[in-house]
Backbone of each chain as ProteinMPNN parsed JSONL, in Angstrom:
{"seq_chain_A": "XXXXXXXXXXXXXXXXXXXXXXXXXXXXXXXXXXXXXXXXXXXXXXXXXXXXXXXXXXXXXXXXXXXXXXXXXXXXXXXXXXXXXXXXXXXXXXXXXXXXXXXX", "coords_chain_A": {"N_chain_A": [[38.692, 221.181, 115.519], [36.508, 223.36, 116.037], [35.75, 226.087, 115.216], [33.425, 228.564, 113.934], [31.469, 226.014, 113.293], [28.851, 226.121, 112.442], [27.996, 227.667, 109.625], [26.872, 229.853, 109.5], [25.177, 231.482, 112.028], [22.861, 232.346, 113.044], [20.986, 234.643, 115.359], [17.874, 235.526, 116.069], [16.219, 237.927, 118.316], [13.887, 237.061, 121.059], [12.604, 238.335, 122.895], [10.122, 239.071, 125.593], [9.044, 241.509, 126.518], [7.836, 242.935, 130.025], [6.837, 244.971, 130.979], [6.142, 247.441, 129.653], [8.378, 248.601, 128.456], [10.092, 248.628, 125.082], [10.409, 245.716, 123.039], [11.831, 243.254, 121.045], [9.816, 240.896, 120.645], [7.435, 242.558, 120.689], [7.333, 243.325, 118.21], [6.622, 240.688, 116.408], [8.458, 238.963, 116.851], [9.528, 236.455, 117.5], [7.393, 235.057, 115.369], [8.47, 235.781, 113.174], [11.109, 234.366, 113.273], [10.25, 232.139, 112.909], [9.383, 232.121, 110.699], [11.882, 232.209, 108.79], [13.24, 230.044, 109.878], [12.136, 228.047, 108.797], [12.276, 229.111, 106.029], [14.693, 228.479, 105.381], [15.161, 226.019, 105.512], [13.224, 224.538, 103.734], [14.894, 225.613, 101.807], [17.12, 223.779, 101.91], [19.06, 224.616, 102.838], [19.785, 224.173, 105.915], [20.782, 221.956, 106.563], [24.293, 220.294, 107.169], [25.484, 221.912, 108.537], [25.013, 224.502, 107.457], [23.528, 226.636, 107.766], [22.147, 227.832, 111.192], [19.194, 228.618, 112.291], [18.205, 230.684, 114.871], [16.481, 231.027, 118.284], [16.638, 233.547, 120.319], [17.179, 234.894, 123.58], [16.716, 238.648, 125.109], [18.597, 240.246, 123.365], [19.751, 243.18, 124.183], [19.886, 245.261, 122.267], [17.532, 247.151, 122.315], [15.94, 249.082, 121.344], [16.638, 248.919, 119.09], [15.59, 247.145, 117.637], [13.215, 245.088, 116.047], [15.835, 242.744, 116.222], [18.525, 240.468, 115.319], [21.35, 238.877, 115.265], [23.742, 238.201, 113.373], [26.567, 235.561, 113.629], [29.572, 233.825, 112.699], [30.268, 236.201, 111.919], [29.187, 238.903, 113.064], [27.2, 240.33, 112.361], [24.588, 242.487, 112.419], [21.208, 243.149, 112.453], [18.207, 244.885, 111.991], [14.577, 244.279, 111.462], [11.419, 244.579, 109.056], [9.527, 243.421, 107.635], [8.594, 240.42, 106.092], [9.816, 240.489, 103.307], [12.444, 241.971, 104.222], [13.295, 239.857, 105.722], [13.284, 237.659, 103.904], [15.336, 239.08, 101.694], [17.998, 239.367, 103.918], [18.618, 236.32, 103.841], [18.219, 235.789, 101.303], [20.862, 237.233, 100.181], [22.999, 237.98, 102.423], [22.856, 234.841, 103.097], [22.982, 233.148, 101.642], [24.06, 234.721, 99.494], [26.489, 235.533, 100.717], [26.319, 237.947, 100.957], [25.999, 241.097, 102.793], [23.372, 242.93, 104.025], [23.005, 246.006, 103.796], [21.567, 247.789, 104.069], [19.33, 247.462, 105.986], [21.388, 247.073, 108.222], [21.986, 247.874, 111.571]], "CA_chain_A": [[37.971, 222.085, 114.705], [35.115, 223.483, 116.416], [35.456, 226.921, 114.873], [32.418, 227.864, 112.501], [30.352, 224.909, 113.738], [27.971, 226.611, 111.65], [29.026, 228.606, 108.67], [26.228, 231.244, 109.353], [24.708, 231.191, 112.83], [21.729, 233.736, 113.525], [20.261, 234.206, 116.402], [16.215, 236.037, 116.655], [15.974, 237.806, 119.877], [12.415, 236.887, 120.663], [11.66, 238.727, 124.273], [8.929, 239.812, 125.767], [9.055, 242.314, 128.253], [5.878, 242.442, 130.413], [7.138, 246.386, 131.766], [6.234, 248.826, 129.019], [9.936, 249.095, 127.372], [10.516, 248.689, 123.668], [10.986, 245.031, 123.028], [11.596, 242.563, 120.08], [8.469, 240.505, 120.71], [6.265, 243.462, 120.167], [7.227, 243.362, 116.94], [6.401, 239.5, 116.426], [10.144, 238.445, 116.224], [9.27, 234.949, 117.55], [6.516, 234.336, 114.343], [9.604, 235.937, 111.927], [11.985, 233.489, 113.381], [9.769, 230.673, 112.33], [8.825, 231.902, 108.972], [13.111, 232.504, 108.436], [13.818, 228.946, 109.807], [11.445, 226.822, 107.35], [12.7, 228.904, 104.679], [16.269, 228.208, 105.433], [14.952, 224.373, 105.547], [12.823, 224.577, 102.591], [16.099, 225.892, 100.895], [18.395, 222.846, 101.887], [20.493, 225.029, 103.951], [19.454, 224.064, 107.474], [21.894, 221.123, 106.189], [25.614, 220.148, 106.864], [25.858, 223.04, 109.471], [25.38, 225.193, 106.706], [22.749, 227.987, 108.726], [21.006, 227.914, 112.152], [18.295, 230.105, 112.769], [18.223, 230.406, 116.579], [15.67, 231.831, 118.826], [17.541, 234.084, 121.634], [16.705, 236.104, 125.207], [17.23, 239.231, 125.221], [20.093, 240.641, 122.995], [20.163, 244.099, 124.76], [18.906, 246.173, 121.462], [15.677, 246.648, 122.324], [15.345, 249.981, 121.142], [16.537, 249.391, 117.9], [14.624, 245.961, 117.225], [13.593, 243.752, 116.365], [17.038, 242.588, 116.153], [19.338, 239.724, 114.452], [22.605, 238.806, 114.984], [24.833, 236.509, 112.596], [27.961, 234.792, 113.327], [30.749, 234.526, 113.444], [30.662, 238.267, 111.272], [28.778, 239.374, 114.298], [26.627, 241.762, 111.851], [23.349, 243.253, 113.302], [20.087, 243.441, 112.014], [16.949, 244.609, 111.807], [14.118, 244.066, 109.842], [10.131, 244.827, 109.6], [8.841, 242.113, 106.922], [9.039, 239.207, 105.196], [10.891, 240.649, 102.275], [13.68, 241.879, 104.484], [14.17, 238.27, 105.645], [14.088, 236.892, 102.576], [16.014, 239.476, 101.47], [18.816, 238.881, 104.377], [18.786, 235.257, 103.683], [19.368, 235.2, 99.596], [21.561, 238.328, 99.74], [23.711, 237.581, 103.231], [23.273, 233.57, 103.899], [23.256, 231.968, 100.29], [25.8, 235.096, 98.622], [27.78, 235.899, 101.332], [26.573, 239.916, 101.054], [25.284, 241.685, 103.736], [22.461, 244.187, 103.965], [23.269, 247.04, 104.266], [20.123, 248.768, 104.371], [18.905, 247.078, 107.527], [22.117, 246.972, 109.58], [22.193, 248.467, 113.008]], "C_chain_A": [[36.331, 222.322, 115.221], [34.232, 225.194, 116.147], [34.391, 226.879, 114.01], [31.831, 226.433, 112.018], [29.009, 225.18, 112.675], [28.058, 227.749, 110.852], [28.156, 230.021, 108.771], [25.139, 230.56, 110.494], [23.799, 232.316, 113.296], [20.919, 233.244, 114.376], [18.84, 235.481, 116.284], [15.988, 236.985, 117.906], [14.302, 238.208, 119.741], [11.783, 237.085, 122.047], [11.113, 239.017, 124.14], [8.754, 239.905, 126.916], [7.938, 242.922, 128.521], [6.425, 243.98, 131.097], [7.06, 247.712, 130.857], [7.415, 249.407, 127.963], [9.57, 248.286, 126.299], [10.84, 246.697, 124.044], [10.95, 244.218, 121.631], [10.38, 241.81, 119.603], [7.422, 241.138, 120.196], [6.244, 243.492, 118.811], [6.997, 241.633, 115.896], [7.39, 238.312, 116.034], [10.026, 237.091, 116.359], [8.606, 233.659, 115.631], [7.898, 234.545, 113.108], [10.886, 235.072, 112.016], [11.871, 232.277, 112.958], [10.138, 230.769, 111.227], [10.851, 231.83, 108.219], [13.697, 230.267, 108.721], [13.214, 227.607, 108.632], [11.998, 227.588, 106.217], [14.129, 228.289, 105.067], [16.289, 226.51, 105.071], [14.336, 223.92, 104.777], [14.298, 224.748, 101.605], [17.435, 224.813, 101.008], [19.443, 223.5, 102.621], [20.747, 224.762, 105.816], [20.425, 222.523, 107.484], [23.465, 221.117, 106.646], [25.967, 221.435, 107.898], [25.811, 224.635, 108.214], [25.406, 227.122, 107.335], [21.997, 227.51, 109.872], [20.729, 228.684, 112.616], [18.027, 230.018, 114.54], [17.435, 231.037, 117.305], [16.802, 232.065, 120.602], [16.43, 234.614, 122.674], [16.777, 236.772, 124.2], [18.56, 239.888, 124.503], [20.474, 242.492, 123.651], [19.876, 245.3, 123.131], [17.936, 246.677, 120.967], [14.952, 248.094, 121.321], [15.28, 250.292, 119.604], [15.971, 248.515, 116.523], [13.247, 246.074, 116.102], [14.871, 243.142, 115.777], [16.997, 240.768, 115.91], [20.262, 239.716, 114.31], [23.268, 237.63, 114.162], [26.072, 236.102, 112.952], [28.469, 234.405, 112.417], [30.837, 235.882, 112.878], [30.203, 238.7, 112.596], [28.294, 240.838, 113.321], [24.909, 241.736, 112.323], [22.676, 243.623, 112.212], [18.611, 244.085, 112.249], [15.902, 244.715, 111.313], [12.357, 244.927, 110.229], [9.001, 243.87, 108.741], [8.993, 241.077, 106.676], [10.139, 239.469, 104.426], [11.888, 241.537, 103.179], [14.218, 240.425, 105.108], [14.024, 237.092, 105.035], [15.119, 237.701, 102.208], [18.13, 239.599, 102.185], [19.013, 237.387, 104.095], [18.903, 235.001, 102.361], [20.802, 236.737, 99.983], [23.113, 237.99, 100.925], [24.091, 235.942, 102.992], [23.638, 232.857, 102.778], [24.473, 232.934, 99.849], [26.954, 235.409, 99.63], [28.193, 237.946, 101.326], [25.861, 240.192, 101.966], [24.695, 242.7, 103.528], [22.574, 245.371, 104.147], [22.463, 247.978, 104.853], [19.374, 248.652, 105.797], [20.013, 246.476, 108.243], [21.649, 248.053, 110.554], [23.372, 248.113, 113.593]], "O_chain_A": [[35.315, 221.7, 114.911], [33.105, 225.578, 116.458], [34.099, 225.872, 113.365], [31.746, 225.917, 110.904], [28.321, 224.248, 112.259], [28.198, 228.84, 111.406], [28.554, 231.08, 108.287], [24.441, 229.573, 110.264], [24.285, 233.196, 114.006], [20.325, 232.168, 114.445], [19.298, 236.586, 116.572], [15.261, 236.355, 118.674], [13.667, 238.979, 119.021], [10.828, 236.432, 122.467], [10.814, 239.464, 123.033], [8.496, 239.194, 127.887], [7.144, 243.382, 127.7], [6.226, 243.805, 132.299], [7.649, 248.763, 131.106], [7.386, 250.258, 127.073], [8.818, 247.325, 126.462], [11.384, 246.359, 125.095], [9.961, 244.504, 120.957], [9.919, 241.949, 118.47], [6.593, 240.626, 119.444], [5.183, 243.678, 118.215], [7.273, 241.633, 114.697], [7.294, 237.295, 115.346], [10.389, 236.409, 115.4], [8.924, 232.596, 115.098], [8.236, 233.653, 112.33], [11.66, 235.0, 111.061], [12.755, 231.468, 112.677], [10.91, 230.021, 110.627], [10.964, 231.353, 107.09], [14.292, 229.523, 107.941], [13.731, 226.692, 107.991], [12.283, 226.871, 105.259], [14.183, 227.13, 104.658], [17.201, 225.906, 104.506], [14.524, 222.707, 104.687], [14.59, 223.911, 100.751], [18.489, 224.946, 100.387], [20.516, 222.994, 102.951], [21.631, 225.108, 106.6], [20.706, 222.075, 108.596], [23.962, 222.218, 106.412], [27.132, 221.807, 107.757], [26.571, 225.6, 108.3], [26.184, 228.074, 107.405], [21.107, 226.707, 109.589], [21.39, 229.487, 113.274], [17.612, 229.015, 115.12], [17.622, 232.205, 116.965], [17.328, 231.336, 121.442], [15.207, 234.698, 122.56], [16.858, 236.43, 123.02], [19.564, 240.007, 125.206], [21.617, 242.899, 123.443], [19.605, 246.431, 123.536], [17.486, 246.756, 119.824], [13.848, 248.129, 120.777], [14.615, 251.104, 118.961], [15.877, 248.743, 115.317], [12.612, 247.007, 115.61], [14.811, 243.083, 114.549], [16.068, 239.992, 116.134], [20.679, 240.371, 113.355], [23.241, 236.418, 114.376], [26.849, 236.589, 112.129], [28.004, 234.531, 111.284], [31.553, 236.692, 113.466], [31.156, 238.877, 113.355], [28.755, 241.975, 113.425], [24.288, 240.686, 112.483], [23.137, 244.212, 111.234], [17.894, 243.335, 112.913], [16.025, 245.461, 110.342], [12.094, 245.604, 111.224], [7.855, 243.651, 109.133], [9.937, 240.635, 107.331], [11.237, 238.947, 104.618], [12.416, 242.164, 102.26], [15.364, 239.999, 104.968], [14.388, 235.954, 105.332], [16.174, 237.083, 102.355], [19.137, 239.786, 101.503], [20.236, 237.295, 104.199], [19.623, 234.056, 102.041], [21.884, 236.294, 99.599], [24.202, 237.784, 100.388], [25.252, 235.609, 102.751], [24.522, 232.003, 102.84], [25.616, 232.487, 99.757], [28.143, 235.505, 99.324], [29.141, 238.716, 101.479], [24.87, 239.469, 102.076], [25.264, 243.563, 102.861], [21.87, 245.719, 105.095], [22.616, 248.724, 105.82], [18.957, 249.571, 106.502], [19.791, 245.447, 108.88], [20.965, 249.013, 110.199], [23.647, 248.519, 114.722]]}, "seq_chain_B": "XXXXXXXXXXXXXXXXXXXXXXXXXXXXXXXXXXXXXXXXXXXXXXXXXXXXXXXXXXXXXXXXXXXXXXXXXXXXXXXXXXXXXXXXXXXXXXXXXXXXXXXX", "coords_chain_B": {"N_chain_B": [[29.995, 250.831, 112.318], [29.497, 247.472, 113.479], [30.466, 245.375, 113.874], [32.08, 243.206, 115.935], [29.723, 243.855, 118.498], [29.533, 243.354, 121.004], [32.054, 242.009, 122.857], [32.504, 239.548, 123.704], [29.862, 236.757, 123.167], [27.992, 235.559, 124.677], [26.049, 232.394, 124.41], [23.95, 230.364, 125.845], [22.852, 227.184, 125.45], [19.34, 226.499, 126.715], [17.523, 225.153, 126.54], [14.123, 222.993, 126.417], [13.873, 219.605, 126.215], [10.939, 217.117, 125.709], [10.176, 215.121, 124.859], [11.552, 213.064, 125.414], [14.231, 212.631, 124.424], [17.877, 213.809, 124.596], [18.174, 216.808, 126.365], [19.431, 220.538, 126.65], [18.62, 221.66, 129.403], [18.046, 219.409, 130.252], [20.219, 219.43, 131.844], [20.361, 221.404, 133.995], [20.591, 223.93, 132.899], [19.511, 226.633, 132.198], [19.805, 227.752, 135.142], [22.659, 227.907, 135.492], [23.306, 229.644, 133.545], [22.118, 232.044, 134.444], [23.561, 232.142, 136.667], [26.614, 232.387, 135.226], [24.972, 235.151, 134.273], [24.854, 236.785, 136.47], [27.653, 236.684, 137.796], [29.177, 237.716, 135.541], [28.207, 239.979, 135.632], [28.825, 241.506, 138.51], [31.558, 240.95, 138.397], [31.851, 243.467, 136.484], [32.036, 243.246, 133.756], [29.279, 243.39, 132.187], [29.4, 245.651, 131.508], [29.918, 248.13, 129.119], [29.885, 246.845, 126.57], [31.521, 244.969, 127.149], [31.479, 241.579, 127.642], [28.351, 239.386, 126.773], [25.6, 237.792, 128.154], [23.535, 235.035, 127.328], [20.712, 233.896, 127.066], [19.803, 231.062, 124.744], [17.599, 229.219, 122.262], [16.947, 225.676, 121.373], [20.429, 224.715, 119.936], [21.507, 222.665, 119.109], [23.525, 221.127, 119.369], [22.557, 218.738, 121.633], [23.544, 216.464, 122.256], [25.866, 216.285, 123.327], [25.625, 218.471, 125.172], [25.476, 219.902, 128.082], [25.251, 222.81, 126.259], [27.737, 225.447, 125.116], [27.981, 228.399, 123.358], [30.548, 230.815, 122.384], [30.787, 233.465, 120.798], [32.49, 236.397, 118.829], [34.341, 234.389, 118.376], [33.151, 231.982, 117.893], [33.632, 229.375, 119.431], [32.856, 226.182, 120.939], [31.243, 224.753, 124.022], [30.628, 222.436, 126.831], [30.065, 221.894, 130.005], [29.826, 221.162, 133.097], [29.688, 221.541, 135.776], [29.636, 224.5, 138.487], [32.824, 226.041, 138.81], [33.517, 224.377, 135.798], [32.175, 226.603, 134.795], [32.875, 229.142, 136.311], [35.913, 228.874, 135.184], [35.555, 229.198, 132.597], [34.951, 232.023, 132.366], [37.058, 232.901, 133.803], [38.921, 232.357, 132.089], [38.719, 232.259, 129.672], [36.866, 234.524, 129.492], [37.718, 236.907, 130.454], [40.559, 236.597, 130.045], [41.308, 235.453, 127.728], [42.156, 233.291, 126.604], [41.082, 230.24, 125.517], [39.465, 227.299, 126.995], [40.618, 224.275, 127.035], [39.906, 221.603, 127.777], [37.138, 221.795, 128.103], [36.142, 222.11, 125.507], [33.882, 221.325, 122.929]], "CA_chain_B": [[31.124, 249.922, 113.292], [28.457, 247.082, 113.867], [31.128, 243.507, 114.065], [32.208, 242.851, 117.757], [29.217, 244.629, 119.119], [29.561, 242.645, 121.796], [33.861, 241.577, 122.633], [31.932, 238.297, 123.857], [28.622, 236.867, 123.072], [27.795, 233.947, 124.998], [24.732, 231.475, 124.707], [23.685, 229.4, 126.656], [21.245, 226.407, 125.219], [18.385, 226.575, 127.556], [15.968, 224.615, 125.607], [13.625, 221.571, 127.148], [12.791, 218.821, 125.118], [9.247, 216.893, 126.418], [10.141, 213.993, 124.072], [13.002, 212.359, 125.864], [15.917, 212.736, 123.801], [18.443, 214.616, 125.449], [18.391, 218.285, 126.069], [20.36, 220.714, 127.698], [17.784, 221.969, 130.29], [18.011, 218.071, 131.353], [21.181, 219.883, 133.498], [20.172, 222.49, 134.383], [21.398, 224.857, 132.172], [18.775, 227.989, 132.972], [20.451, 228.108, 136.27], [23.955, 227.967, 135.358], [23.107, 230.819, 132.591], [21.895, 232.728, 135.676], [24.878, 232.096, 137.437], [27.162, 233.424, 134.356], [24.985, 236.42, 133.665], [25.396, 237.537, 137.719], [28.683, 236.663, 138.12], [29.418, 238.668, 134.939], [27.571, 241.66, 136.216], [29.225, 241.178, 139.733], [32.985, 241.703, 138.055], [31.767, 244.519, 136.183], [32.131, 242.772, 132.282], [28.631, 243.435, 131.704], [29.129, 246.997, 130.999], [30.583, 248.816, 127.962], [29.507, 245.662, 125.293], [32.697, 243.452, 127.334], [30.807, 240.519, 127.908], [26.469, 239.847, 126.993], [25.608, 236.435, 128.514], [22.557, 235.241, 126.547], [19.667, 232.631, 127.087], [19.345, 230.482, 123.645], [16.988, 227.947, 122.297], [18.213, 224.939, 121.105], [21.877, 224.541, 119.56], [21.2, 221.948, 118.253], [24.109, 219.686, 120.191], [22.065, 218.104, 122.78], [24.217, 214.82, 122.692], [27.322, 216.634, 124.054], [25.307, 219.5, 126.356], [25.052, 221.217, 128.393], [26.673, 223.703, 125.073], [27.741, 227.152, 125.294], [28.794, 228.858, 122.612], [31.596, 231.949, 122.778], [30.961, 234.4, 119.624], [32.56, 235.933, 117.502], [35.631, 233.177, 118.193], [32.78, 230.066, 117.435], [34.473, 228.526, 120.45], [31.539, 225.625, 121.861], [32.326, 224.583, 125.696], [30.202, 221.509, 127.654], [30.023, 221.968, 131.422], [29.567, 220.485, 134.16], [29.195, 222.775, 137.474], [30.129, 225.978, 138.839], [34.034, 225.3, 138.693], [33.567, 224.744, 135.047], [31.423, 227.974, 134.501], [34.309, 230.043, 136.25], [36.843, 228.857, 134.325], [35.429, 229.701, 131.648], [34.693, 233.126, 132.571], [38.624, 233.584, 134.197], [40.672, 232.273, 131.352], [38.586, 232.916, 127.961], [36.495, 236.074, 128.912], [39.005, 237.499, 130.818], [42.031, 236.79, 129.69], [41.171, 235.73, 126.165], [42.435, 231.745, 126.098], [39.741, 229.437, 125.616], [39.871, 226.261, 128.155], [40.791, 223.408, 125.871], [38.971, 220.488, 128.416], [35.891, 221.697, 127.653], [35.772, 222.368, 124.402], [33.458, 220.027, 122.167]], "C_chain_B": [[30.097, 248.949, 114.089], [29.223, 245.86, 114.416], [31.444, 244.158, 115.456], [31.321, 243.988, 118.702], [29.435, 244.215, 120.749], [31.035, 241.883, 122.083], [33.582, 239.78, 122.715], [30.84, 238.526, 123.607], [28.537, 235.79, 123.168], [26.464, 233.392, 124.965], [24.587, 230.276, 125.365], [22.736, 228.401, 125.956], [20.314, 226.385, 126.778], [17.255, 225.181, 127.028], [16.184, 223.129, 126.44], [12.751, 221.584, 125.888], [11.682, 217.956, 126.428], [9.375, 215.159, 125.84], [11.289, 212.842, 124.466], [14.199, 212.251, 125.2], [16.812, 214.222, 124.798], [18.505, 216.167, 125.183], [19.192, 219.562, 127.247], [20.495, 221.198, 128.802], [17.505, 220.829, 131.452], [19.467, 218.856, 132.894], [21.066, 220.948, 133.847], [20.51, 223.911, 133.58], [20.634, 226.38, 132.218], [19.44, 228.694, 133.968], [21.948, 228.419, 135.845], [23.854, 229.202, 134.259], [22.711, 231.82, 134.023], [22.911, 233.047, 136.463], [26.316, 232.899, 136.714], [26.612, 234.543, 134.264], [25.361, 237.141, 134.83], [26.553, 237.709, 137.756], [29.936, 237.779, 137.145], [29.655, 239.79, 135.212], [28.367, 241.776, 137.725], [30.813, 241.717, 139.69], [33.266, 242.98, 137.065], [32.27, 244.028, 134.138], [31.091, 242.409, 132.083], [28.438, 244.392, 131.207], [30.211, 247.111, 129.8], [30.966, 247.802, 126.569], [30.894, 244.639, 125.59], [31.89, 241.951, 126.691], [28.867, 240.697, 128.193], [26.736, 237.771, 127.3], [23.855, 235.871, 128.316], [21.664, 233.977, 126.838], [19.696, 231.978, 125.304], [18.368, 229.857, 123.686], [17.789, 226.888, 121.535], [19.445, 225.436, 120.123], [22.145, 223.547, 118.788], [22.725, 220.913, 118.351], [23.937, 219.145, 121.301], [23.076, 217.471, 123.439], [25.503, 215.026, 124.252], [27.355, 217.758, 125.08], [25.903, 218.877, 127.346], [25.877, 222.011, 127.6], [25.965, 225.304, 125.098], [28.573, 227.356, 123.529], [29.459, 230.185, 122.763], [31.53, 232.661, 121.001], [32.168, 235.921, 119.789], [33.269, 235.055, 117.321], [34.521, 231.957, 117.258], [32.99, 229.109, 118.61], [33.522, 227.879, 121.721], [32.438, 224.975, 123.052], [30.485, 223.412, 125.67], [30.612, 221.942, 129.383], [29.174, 221.227, 131.872], [28.83, 220.743, 135.624], [29.742, 224.217, 137.324], [31.485, 225.907, 138.339], [34.246, 225.271, 137.075], [33.281, 226.314, 134.392], [32.651, 229.419, 134.876], [35.724, 229.779, 135.953], [36.591, 229.39, 132.826], [35.205, 231.413, 131.16], [36.065, 233.675, 132.661], [39.36, 233.092, 132.992], [39.956, 232.525, 129.564], [37.983, 234.163, 128.416], [36.919, 237.206, 129.8], [40.198, 237.373, 130.107], [42.516, 235.971, 128.2], [41.765, 234.089, 125.995], [41.471, 230.662, 127.123], [40.573, 227.47, 126.041], [39.431, 225.369, 127.093], [39.907, 222.168, 126.527], [37.914, 220.592, 128.118], [34.977, 222.189, 126.384], [34.38, 220.718, 123.594], [33.519, 220.297, 120.961]], "O_chain_B": [[29.743, 249.325, 115.206], [28.718, 245.281, 115.378], [31.145, 245.263, 115.908], [31.868, 244.803, 119.445], [29.456, 245.122, 121.581], [31.143, 240.929, 121.313], [34.19, 238.933, 122.061], [30.348, 239.654, 123.607], [28.802, 234.95, 122.308], [25.642, 234.048, 125.605], [25.302, 229.283, 125.229], [21.605, 228.877, 125.859], [20.899, 226.232, 127.85], [16.315, 224.586, 127.556], [17.136, 222.467, 126.852], [11.973, 222.231, 125.187], [11.678, 218.15, 127.644], [8.773, 214.207, 126.337], [11.706, 211.936, 123.744], [15.149, 211.647, 125.698], [16.375, 215.203, 125.398], [18.797, 216.692, 124.108], [19.411, 219.364, 128.443], [21.555, 221.362, 129.407], [17.109, 220.883, 132.616], [19.551, 218.798, 134.12], [22.14, 221.519, 134.037], [20.61, 224.94, 134.248], [21.418, 227.327, 132.283], [19.691, 229.897, 133.904], [22.218, 229.606, 136.026], [24.908, 229.822, 134.402], [23.767, 232.289, 134.447], [23.102, 234.181, 136.901], [26.98, 233.744, 137.315], [27.464, 235.423, 134.135], [26.112, 238.099, 134.643], [26.887, 238.893, 137.763], [30.95, 238.352, 137.542], [30.663, 240.495, 135.167], [28.263, 242.998, 137.838], [31.316, 242.525, 140.471], [34.373, 243.462, 136.825], [32.899, 244.866, 133.493], [31.05, 241.225, 131.748], [27.487, 244.479, 130.43], [31.144, 246.331, 129.609], [31.923, 247.904, 125.801], [31.333, 243.816, 124.786], [31.834, 241.509, 125.543], [28.216, 241.384, 128.98], [27.537, 236.927, 126.9], [23.007, 236.282, 129.108], [22.292, 232.921, 126.761], [19.538, 232.945, 124.558], [17.876, 229.651, 124.795], [18.942, 227.04, 121.133], [19.357, 226.54, 119.585], [22.959, 223.573, 117.864], [22.958, 220.066, 117.488], [24.887, 218.97, 122.064], [23.492, 217.631, 124.587], [25.816, 214.479, 125.309], [28.346, 218.114, 125.718], [26.546, 217.839, 127.499], [27.065, 222.112, 127.903], [24.902, 225.924, 125.102], [29.371, 226.683, 122.877], [28.741, 230.892, 123.47], [32.29, 232.229, 120.135], [32.541, 236.315, 120.894], [33.203, 234.567, 116.193], [34.878, 231.273, 116.299], [32.406, 228.026, 118.591], [33.318, 228.364, 122.833], [33.645, 224.747, 123.134], [29.549, 223.532, 124.879], [31.762, 222.32, 129.608], [28.145, 220.738, 131.407], [27.858, 220.303, 136.238], [30.142, 224.838, 136.339], [31.439, 225.65, 137.136], [35.116, 226.066, 136.719], [34.041, 226.972, 133.682], [33.098, 230.293, 134.132], [36.626, 230.446, 136.462], [37.436, 229.913, 132.099], [35.268, 231.896, 130.029], [36.433, 234.615, 131.956], [40.528, 233.472, 132.908], [40.583, 232.868, 128.562], [38.458, 235.131, 127.823], [36.404, 238.324, 129.766], [40.702, 238.369, 129.587], [43.646, 235.891, 127.718], [41.706, 233.779, 124.805], [41.235, 230.389, 128.3], [41.538, 226.815, 125.648], [38.404, 225.448, 126.418], [39.111, 221.683, 125.723], [37.368, 219.547, 127.764], [33.793, 222.495, 126.248], [34.282, 219.524, 123.878], [33.233, 219.443, 120.122]]}, "name": "protein", "num_of_chains": 2, "seq": "XXXXXXXXXXXXXXXXXXXXXXXXXXXXXXXXXXXXXXXXXXXXXXXXXXXXXXXXXXXXXXXXXXXXXXXXXXXXXXXXXXXXXXXXXXXXXXXXXXXXXXXXXXXXXXXXXXXXXXXXXXXXXXXXXXXXXXXXXXXXXXXXXXXXXXXXXXXXXXXXXXXXXXXXXXXXXXXXXXXXXXXXXXXXXXXXXXXXXXXXXXXXXXXX"}
């Protein structure tokens, strides 16, 4: 049984481009990822394979970013502030309801 | 329609630890990821959202690594050489047959 090793496996694109093209790190995505990781830990959701918050390289949705993808569902989000991250956590990762307004 | 944006979204853990604990980068996982990415490109599978080969931070399966996870299936692998990577590509990513001997 390796399917769903993590109930929710969340990848934050933290890629930094240096060539002037848009990239997720232009939006401080690493800091948002750290915020999410700490919040998940504080909520007790980092245990027992419930939620894993991961760094990822370029997810190649740069123009729509900063991008997050939640697997195994394969639901993609963009976000602009901590409130957006909080809503993805409280709605999707805790209550299983994807946040329609943030989907890309 | 954002589900399955990529038919196969493959994450290679490329985390480097400096504290003596095992980590995937001890096994040159970044180089294996580059090998896989180039091979997928050469096979024409990088186009049209067929296969995406991504860098990831620590996937937290360090002791069983170097670790790969293929989403949306959520199938995990470990590997030791290029032949293993070739087999994951030819069997799983091209023919849809997970490689049982490499699963973790």
